N, C-alpha and C positions, 0 to 999 in steps of 0.2 A: 627157319625160325626157331626150331627146338635149340640149335646149337647157340644162336643169339641169346635166348632165354637163360640157358645154363651159364653163359658168359656174364651176363648182368647179374646173376644171383651169387657170384662168387664174392665172398666178404673182402672188404678192403683191408690191406696189410696195416697192423697197428704200428704207429710211430713212436719212437722212443723219446720220452720227454727230454728236453734240454735243461741245463743249469742244475740247481740243487735238487736231487729227487725228492727231498723231504718236502719242497715246496709244492709238489704236485699230488700230495695225499688228499684223499676225498674227505669230505667234511665241511660244515658251513663255517665261514670265516668268523674269527672272533672280533668282537667289537674292540677297538683300540682308542684309548684316551690320548687326545692330543698332548703333545710335549709340554711339560712345564720347565720353570727355570732350572730345577733339580735335574731334569732330564738332560737339558743342554750342558749343565756343568758336568754330569756323569760322562756325556759324549765327548768332552774335551780330555778325558781319562787324565786326570790330574795326577794319578798315582805314577804315571810316566814322567813327570816333570822333572824328578830328581836326576833323570838321565841327561837333561839339558844343563843342570847346575853342574855336574861332575866335570865336564872338560874345560868349563870356564874357570872353575876353582884351580884346577891342575895347570892350566895354560897361564892363568894370573900369577900362580906361585912360581913357575918357570920363568916369566918374565922378570921378576924381582931378582934372578940370579944374574941378569944382565945389567938391570938398572934398579938400584935400591929403592928408588921412588916408586910408590904404588900408583898406578894410573887408574883410579877408582871409576872415573867417569866413563871412560872407555870399556873397562871392565863391565860395568852395569849396563852399557849399550850392548855389548856382546851377549850378556845374559838375556836382555829383551829379545835379541834377534833369535837366541836358541829357543825361548819359551814360544814366541810366536811361531816358529817353524814346527816346533813339537805339536802345539795345537792344532796348527794349520793341517798338518799331516794326519793328525787323529781325526779331524772332520773329514778330510778328503777320503781317508780310508772308510769312514762311516758311509759317506756318499757312493764310492765306486763299489764297495762289496755289497751294499744294499740294492743297487739297481742291477746287480749281477744275480742276486739271490743266494749269495754266500752267507748272509747274516740271518736268512730265514729261520734256522734252527740254530741257536746258540747255547753254549754252557755259561758263558761269562755275562757281564752285564748287558742289558738290552741295547739297541742301536735306534737312532733316530730314523734312518731311511728304512732299514730292514724291518723295523717294528711299525713302520707307517705312523710315526708319531709327528713326522714333520716332512713337508714336500722336499723331494730330492733337490729341486732347484734352490730352496732356502738354505739346506745344508751346504751345497756346492758354493753359494755366495758367501757363507760364513767362513768356509775354508779359504776362499779366495782372498777374503778380507784380512785374514791372519797372515796369509803370504804377502799381501800387499804391506802390511805393518812391518813385517821382517824386512821387506826390500827398502822401505822407507828409512827404518833405523840403521839398516846396513849402509844405505847411500850417505847418511850422516856420518857414519864411521869413515868412509872412504874420503869425504870431503875433508874432515878433521885431520886425518893422517896423510892425505895426499896420494894414498895407495889405489890408484884408479883401476889397475888391472884386476883389484878384488871384485869389481863388478862381475866379471866373468864367474868368479868363483861363487858368489852369491846367487847368480842365475842358474848355475849348475845345481846348487843346493835346491832351489825351488823346484826345478825340473826333476830332479831325483825324488824330491817328496811327493810330487804328483804322480810320477810313473811307478810308484811302488805299488799301488793297486789300481791306477788310472790308466787310460789308453785302450788300445786294442791288445797290446801284449805287455801287460804289466810284469816287471821282474819280480815282484813279490809272490807271483803265482808260478814261477819257474826256478825255485830254489835259490834265488839269488839275494833275498832279503838280507840275511846275515852279512854278506859281503858289502852291500851298500851301506848298512847300519855302521859296520866297522870303519869303513871310509870317512862317512860324513859325520856320525855322531862321536867318533873317536878321533881319527886323525886330522879332519879339515877343522872340526870345532875345536879342538885343543891347539893345534898348531896355529890356526888362524888367530886365536885369543892372543896367543903369545906374540905373533908376528905384528898385529896392529898396535900393540903397546910399546914394543921395543925394536920393531923392524930386523929382529934376529931370531933364531930358533935354537936354543942350546940343545944339547943331547938329552937332558933331563925331560925336555917337553916330548921328545920322541918317545921316551919311556913311558911317560905318564899318558900319551895319546894312545898308545897301544892297550894299557891297561883299562882306559876309559872306554875304548872300543870294544874289548872283550867282555866287559860288564854288560854293556848295551846289547850286545849279541846274546848274552845269557838270559836277558829278560825276554828277548824275542823268542828265543828257543823255548823258554817256559810257557809263553803264550801260544806258540804253534804246537807244542806238545799237548797243552790242554785241548786244543781244536783239531787234533790230528784226525779223528774219525769224521767230523762234519767236513773238513776241508778235503779229505779224500772223496766223500760223496759228491762234494760240489766240484770236483775237478781242480782244486787249487793245489798244485804240486809245491808245497812248501818244503824246505830242507827236511823237517822231520817226516812228511809224508814220504819223501823220497828215500830216506835212510832208516826209517823204522824208530820204534820207541827206545829200544836198549841203546842204539847208536846214539839217538838224541840224549839219552842220559848221561852217557860217557862224555859227549861233546860239552854238554852243559857243565859237567864238572870241571872239565879242563879250562872252560872260558871263566868260570868263577874262581878257580884257584891259581891261574898263572899270574894274574895281577899281584897277587900277595908274593910270589916269587920275585916279580919285578921290584916291588917296594923293599923286600928284605936285601935285595942287591943294592938299591939306592940307600938303604940305611947303614951300609959301609961308609958311605960319604956323607950322609945327612942323618945322624942318629936318631932324630925325632921321628923318622919314618918307621921306626920300629912300632910306633903306636897305631900303624894301620892294622896291626894284627888284632887290634880290638874288634874292627870291623870283621875280621875273620869268622867271629862268632855267628855273625848274620849269614855270612857266606855258607858256613857249613850247615846251619839250620835249613837253609834253602835247598842245599843238596841233598840233605836227609829227606826232605818232603818230596823232591823229585824221584828219588830212588824208592820211597816206600807209600806213594800216594796210592789210594783205591778209588778214588773218584776225581773226575777232571776238575772239580771245583776247588780241590786242595791245591791245585797248581796255581789259583790265582793268589794264595797267600805266598806261594814260592816266589811268584812274579814280584809282589809287593816287597817281601823281604829283601830280594836282590836289588830292586830298585833304590831301596833306601840304603843298602850296603854300599852301593856305588857312590852315593853322595857322601856318605860317612868316610869312605876311602879317599874320596877327592879332597874333602875337607882336611883331613889329617896329613894328606901329602902336601897340600897347600901350606899347612903349618911347618912341615919339615923344611920346605924351600924358604920360607920367609924368615924361620927361626935364627 
């Protein structure tokens, strides 16, 4: 009986909490105000939309090198697809990161799901609605051009958008985000825009696609550098978490500056491309912020500047191709 008594009085081992450790801090829960229209607009992360414009501008400009006629309707349809996918993936990230607890403690703007301002199901439905819109417009492009094999490409884009942070093994949690962003927001978006307009891909489109992809990756790096401490605590193994701050700063600098080396090369054949160096002012500003920042919030500015640098670069390269 004494042995049984001692056995029963032994304290149970403490279990280590899962997910974001910040989520398990003690204290009374804070009251949350339901999401307003402004909250929904903020969750769409409109500051990232320039990344959707850049590949369409470059791809359309490259198409005019094959056919002098500007295919404006198809170009606008490509832009609509890019916008819908970008907004859809932003809402999908809000949903997936929110239900995992990754967004419980954030440096940047608040989130709908993580901040409990909206039901997760509602955020998911909105994300799926934008994916559906992208699919419908994409299908219209396929019907117009007769390029039926592009349905598979569009499906791959939507799948990649969802599994960035969705599913059981999201690639964004395993240092693969930059690779997929380069492929889909750089190569696929730019080359796809050129192809649906002229059914041909000149080498200039490839150069522009690489530049657009690198600038998109730079924006993601700035975002992940900002969240590096929170992501490390939450178990989100982004590339920045994996390689550390200093290597992320170096890689960001490379991603931002290489596109201007590409445009300098293109300027040998298209002199107006020298004007892309105007956008270099924004690029250098973002690099300076990334190397000298003292608080993570400063990196939000670097992210925004890089995003607008991207669209300025795309617009000037478009001009170089059509001039």
